[in-house]
PyMOL commands that place a pseudoatom at each C-alpha (Angstrom):
pseudoatom trace, name=CA, resn=MET, resi=1, chain=A, elem=C, hetatm=0, pos=[0.055, -0.016, 0.046]
pseudoatom trace, name=CA, resn=GLU, resi=2, chain=A, elem=C, hetatm=0, pos=[1.244, 3.486, -0.782]
pseudoatom trace, name=CA, resn=ASN, resi=3, chain=A, elem=C, hetatm=0, pos=[2.205, 5.877, 1.965]
pseudoatom trace, name=CA, resn=VAL, resi=4, chain=A, elem=C, hetatm=0, pos=[-0.791, 8.276, 1.980]
pseudoatom trace, name=CA, resn=PRO, resi=5, chain=A, elem=C, hetatm=0, pos=[-0.595, 11.194, 4.456]
pseudoatom trace, name=CA, resn=GLN, resi=6, chain=A, elem=C, hetatm=0, pos=[-3.227, 11.142, 7.053]
pseudoatom trace, name=CA, resn=PRO, resi=7, chain=A, elem=C, hetatm=0, pos=[-5.478, 14.293, 7.580]
pseudoatom trace, name=CA, resn=VAL, resi=8, chain=A, elem=C, hetatm=0, pos=[-4.388, 16.467, 10.534]
pseudoatom trace, name=CA, resn=LYS, resi=9, chain=A, elem=C, hetatm=0, pos=[-7.094, 17.656, 13.027]
pseudoatom trace, name=CA, resn=LEU, resi=10, chain=A, elem=C, hetatm=0, pos=[-6.475, 21.360, 13.868]
pseudoatom trace, name=CA, resn=GLY, resi=11, chain=A, elem=C, hetatm=0, pos=[-7.284, 22.880, 17.201]
pseudoatom trace, name=CA, resn=ALA, resi=12, chain=A, elem=C, hetatm=0, pos=[-9.744, 25.731, 17.419]
pseudoatom trace, name=CA, resn=ALA, resi=13, chain=A, elem=C, hetatm=0, pos=[-6.998, 28.484, 17.603]
pseudoatom trace, name=CA, resn=GLU, resi=14, chain=A, elem=C, hetatm=0, pos=[-5.213, 27.049, 14.614]
pseudoatom trace, name=CA, resn=ALA, resi=15, chain=A, elem=C, hetatm=0, pos=[-8.369, 26.719, 12.478]
pseudoatom trace, name=CA, resn=VAL, resi=16, chain=A, elem=C, hetatm=0, pos=[-9.402, 30.461, 12.877]
pseudoatom trace, name=CA, resn=THR, resi=17, chain=A, elem=C, hetatm=0, pos=[-5.975, 32.103, 12.675]
pseudoatom trace, name=CA, resn=PRO, resi=18, chain=A, elem=C, hetatm=0, pos=[-6.313, 34.406, 9.561]
pseudoatom trace, name=CA, resn=GLU, resi=19, chain=A, elem=C, hetatm=0, pos=[-3.422, 34.797, 7.092]
pseudoatom trace, name=CA, resn=PRO, resi=20, chain=A, elem=C, hetatm=0, pos=[-1.820, 38.218, 7.183]
pseudoatom trace, name=CA, resn=GLY, resi=21, chain=A, elem=C, hetatm=0, pos=[-3.574, 40.585, 4.821]
pseudoatom trace, name=CA, resn=PRO, resi=22, chain=A, elem=C, hetatm=0, pos=[-3.238, 44.167, 3.847]
pseudoatom trace, name=CA, resn=ASP, resi=23, chain=A, elem=C, hetatm=0, pos=[-2.618, 46.569, 6.675]
pseudoatom trace, name=CA, resn=PRO, resi=24, chain=A, elem=C, hetatm=0, pos=[-5.718, 48.755, 7.263]
pseudoatom trace, name=CA, resn=GLN, resi=25, chain=A, elem=C, hetatm=0, pos=[-3.439, 51.470, 8.564]
pseudoatom trace, name=CA, resn=ARG, resi=26, chain=A, elem=C, hetatm=0, pos=[-1.245, 51.644, 5.418]
pseudoatom trace, name=CA, resn=THR, resi=27, chain=A, elem=C, hetatm=0, pos=[-0.262, 55.134, 4.256]
pseudoatom trace, name=CA, resn=ASP, resi=28, chain=A, elem=C, hetatm=0, pos=[1.107, 54.475, 0.750]
pseudoatom trace, name=CA, resn=GLY, resi=29, chain=A, elem=C, hetatm=0, pos=[-2.139, 55.322, -1.160]
pseudoatom trace, name=CA, resn=PRO, resi=30, chain=A, elem=C, hetatm=0, pos=[-4.357, 58.414, -1.222]
pseudoatom trace, name=CA, resn=THR, resi=31, chain=A, elem=C, hetatm=0, pos=[-6.405, 59.292, 1.791]
pseudoatom trace, name=CA, resn=PHE, resi=32, chain=A, elem=C, hetatm=0, pos=[-10.089, 59.637, 0.833]
pseudoatom trace, name=CA, resn=VAL, resi=33, chain=A, elem=C, hetatm=0, pos=[-12.326, 61.600, 3.249]
pseudoatom trace, name=CA, resn=THR, resi=34, chain=A, elem=C, hetatm=0, pos=[-16.043, 62.536, 3.449]
pseudoatom trace, name=CA, resn=PHE, resi=35, chain=A, elem=C, hetatm=0, pos=[-17.144, 66.122, 3.093]
pseudoatom trace, name=CA, resn=GLY, resi=36, chain=A, elem=C, hetatm=0, pos=[-17.781, 66.171, 6.809]
pseudoatom trace, name=CA, resn=ALA, resi=37, chain=A, elem=C, hetatm=0, pos=[-14.397, 64.794, 7.700]
pseudoatom trace, name=CA, resn=ALA, resi=38, chain=A, elem=C, hetatm=0, pos=[-12.758, 67.277, 5.295]
pseudoatom trace, name=CA, resn=ALA, resi=39, chain=A, elem=C, hetatm=0, pos=[-14.713, 70.138, 6.919]
pseudoatom trace, name=CA, resn=LYS, resi=40, chain=A, elem=C, hetatm=0, pos=[-13.853, 69.065, 10.428]
pseudoatom trace, name=CA, resn=ARG, resi=41, chain=A, elem=C, hetatm=0, pos=[-10.157, 68.776, 9.460]
pseudoatom trace, name=CA, resn=LEU, resi=42, chain=A, elem=C, hetatm=0, pos=[-10.054, 72.124, 7.974]
pseudoatom trace, name=CA, resn=GLY, resi=43, chain=A, elem=C, hetatm=0, pos=[-12.132, 73.953, 10.537]
pseudoatom trace, name=CA, resn=VAL, resi=44, chain=A, elem=C, hetatm=0, pos=[-14.936, 74.949, 8.104]
pseudoatom trace, name=CA, resn=LYS, resi=45, chain=A, elem=C, hetatm=0, pos=[-18.601, 74.117, 7.858]
pseudoatom trace, name=CA, resn=TYR, resi=46, chain=A, elem=C, hetatm=0, pos=[-19.836, 71.053, 5.876]
pseudoatom trace, name=CA, resn=TYR, resi=47, chain=A, elem=C, hetatm=0, pos=[-21.884, 73.216, 3.467]
pseudoatom trace, name=CA, resn=GLN, resi=48, chain=A, elem=C, hetatm=0, pos=[-18.799, 75.167, 2.446]
pseudoatom trace, name=CA, resn=ILE, resi=49, chain=A, elem=C, hetatm=0, pos=[-17.084, 72.033, 1.401]
pseudoatom trace, name=CA, resn=GLN, resi=50, chain=A, elem=C, hetatm=0, pos=[-20.251, 70.842, -0.363]
pseudoatom trace, name=CA, resn=ARG, resi=51, chain=A, elem=C, hetatm=0, pos=[-20.657, 74.137, -2.280]
pseudoatom trace, name=CA, resn=ALA, resi=52, chain=A, elem=C, hetatm=0, pos=[-16.916, 74.072, -3.369]
pseudoatom trace, name=CA, resn=ALA, resi=53, chain=A, elem=C, hetatm=0, pos=[-17.318, 70.602, -4.588]
pseudoatom trace, name=CA, resn=ARG, resi=54, chain=A, elem=C, hetatm=0, pos=[-20.560, 71.438, -6.471]
pseudoatom trace, name=CA, resn=ALA, resi=55, chain=A, elem=C, hetatm=0, pos=[-18.993, 74.483, -8.106]
pseudoatom trace, name=CA, resn=GLY, resi=56, chain=A, elem=C, hetatm=0, pos=[-16.119, 72.318, -9.357]
pseudoatom trace, name=CA, resn=LEU, resi=57, chain=A, elem=C, hetatm=0, pos=[-13.414, 73.855, -7.136]
pseudoatom trace, name=CA, resn=LEU, resi=58, chain=A, elem=C, hetatm=0, pos=[-12.860, 70.515, -5.300]
pseudoatom trace, name=CA, resn=PRO, resi=59, chain=A, elem=C, hetatm=0, pos=[-12.555, 67.316, -7.359]
pseudoatom trace, name=CA, resn=THR, resi=60, chain=A, elem=C, hetatm=0, pos=[-14.776, 64.498, -5.921]
pseudoatom trace, name=CA, resn=TYR, resi=61, chain=A, elem=C, hetatm=0, pos=[-14.758, 60.738, -6.385]
pseudoatom trace, name=CA, resn=ARG, resi=62, chain=A, elem=C, hetatm=0, pos=[-18.088, 58.918, -6.422]
pseudoatom trace, name=CA, resn=LEU, resi=63, chain=A, elem=C, hetatm=0, pos=[-18.466, 55.480, -5.042]
pseudoatom trace, name=CA, resn=HIS, resi=64, chain=A, elem=C, hetatm=0, pos=[-20.935, 52.912, -6.408]
pseudoatom trace, name=CA, resn=SER, resi=65, chain=A, elem=C, hetatm=0, pos=[-23.401, 53.835, -3.634]
pseudoatom trace, name=CA, resn=GLY, resi=66, chain=A, elem=C, hetatm=0, pos=[-23.332, 57.435, -4.787]
pseudoatom trace, name=CA, resn=ARG, resi=67, chain=A, elem=C, hetatm=0, pos=[-21.450, 58.799, -1.977]
pseudoatom trace, name=CA, resn=ARG, resi=68, chain=A, elem=C, hetatm=0, pos=[-18.841, 61.445, -2.909]
pseudoatom trace, name=CA, resn=LEU, resi=69, chain=A, elem=C, hetatm=0, pos=[-15.436, 61.512, -1.347]
pseudoatom trace, name=CA, resn=LEU, resi=70, chain=A, elem=C, hetatm=0, pos=[-12.408, 63.892, -1.561]
pseudoatom trace, name=CA, resn=LYS, resi=71, chain=A, elem=C, hetatm=0, pos=[-8.831, 63.102, -1.728]
pseudoatom trace, name=CA, resn=LEU, resi=72, chain=A, elem=C, hetatm=0, pos=[-7.440, 64.919, 1.326]
pseudoatom trace, name=CA, resn=GLU, resi=73, chain=A, elem=C, hetatm=0, pos=[-4.100, 65.622, -0.318]
pseudoatom trace, name=CA, resn=GLU, resi=74, chain=A, elem=C, hetatm=0, pos=[-5.898, 67.425, -3.248]
pseudoatom trace, name=CA, resn=VAL, resi=75, chain=A, elem=C, hetatm=0, pos=[-7.902, 69.628, -0.917]
pseudoatom trace, name=CA, resn=LEU, resi=76, chain=A, elem=C, hetatm=0, pos=[-4.809, 70.589, 1.077]
pseudoatom trace, name=CA, resn=GLU, resi=77, chain=A, elem=C, hetatm=0, pos=[-2.948, 71.329, -2.166]
pseudoatom trace, name=CA, resn=ILE, resi=78, chain=A, elem=C, hetatm=0, pos=[-5.690, 73.396, -3.532]
pseudoatom trace, name=CA, resn=ILE, resi=79, chain=A, elem=C, hetatm=0, pos=[-5.899, 75.465, -0.174]
pseudoatom trace, name=CA, resn=GLU, resi=80, chain=A, elem=C, hetatm=0, pos=[-2.143, 75.914, -0.254]
pseudoatom trace, name=CA, resn=ARG, resi=81, chain=A, elem=C, hetatm=0, pos=[-2.232, 77.243, -3.832]
pseudoatom trace, name=CA, resn=SER, resi=82, chain=A, elem=C, hetatm=0, pos=[-5.036, 79.676, -3.036]
pseudoatom trace, name=CA, resn=ARG, resi=83, chain=A, elem=C, hetatm=0, pos=[-2.686, 81.008, -0.226]
pseudoatom trace, name=CA, resn=GLU, resi=84, chain=A, elem=C, hetatm=0, pos=[0.100, 81.630, -2.823]
pseudoatom trace, name=CA, resn=GLY, resi=85, chain=A, elem=C, hetatm=0, pos=[-2.012, 83.594, -5.212]
pseudoatom trace, name=CA, resn=GLY, resi=86, chain=A, elem=C, hetatm=0, pos=[-4.949, 81.607, -6.490]
pseudoatom trace, name=CA, resn=CYS, resi=87, chain=A, elem=C, hetatm=0, pos=[-5.897, 78.332, -8.137]
pseudoatom trace, name=CA, resn=LYS, resi=88, chain=A, elem=C, hetatm=0, pos=[-4.138, 77.842, -11.494]
for i in range(1, 88): cmd.bond("trace and resi %d" % i, "trace and resi %d" % (i + 1))
show_as sticks, trace
zoom trace
């Protein structure tokens, strides 16, 4: 008879140990924020962010659910450019 390996029974801790996946705290990609989070971070009202996005001053990214997000880096860059003499 051939030497067939026998199945190994795993304990509960071994059976549910997940494999390492992507780190949820990674910082290598862009940071997307909601209008509310951007407003809070910048110290302005929600409707000011909403109006700027609606006017096309802030680029938005729409999810499949319809929710619009902003790239925090782009918002900060636009604010910095406006301090230096306007958006170009």
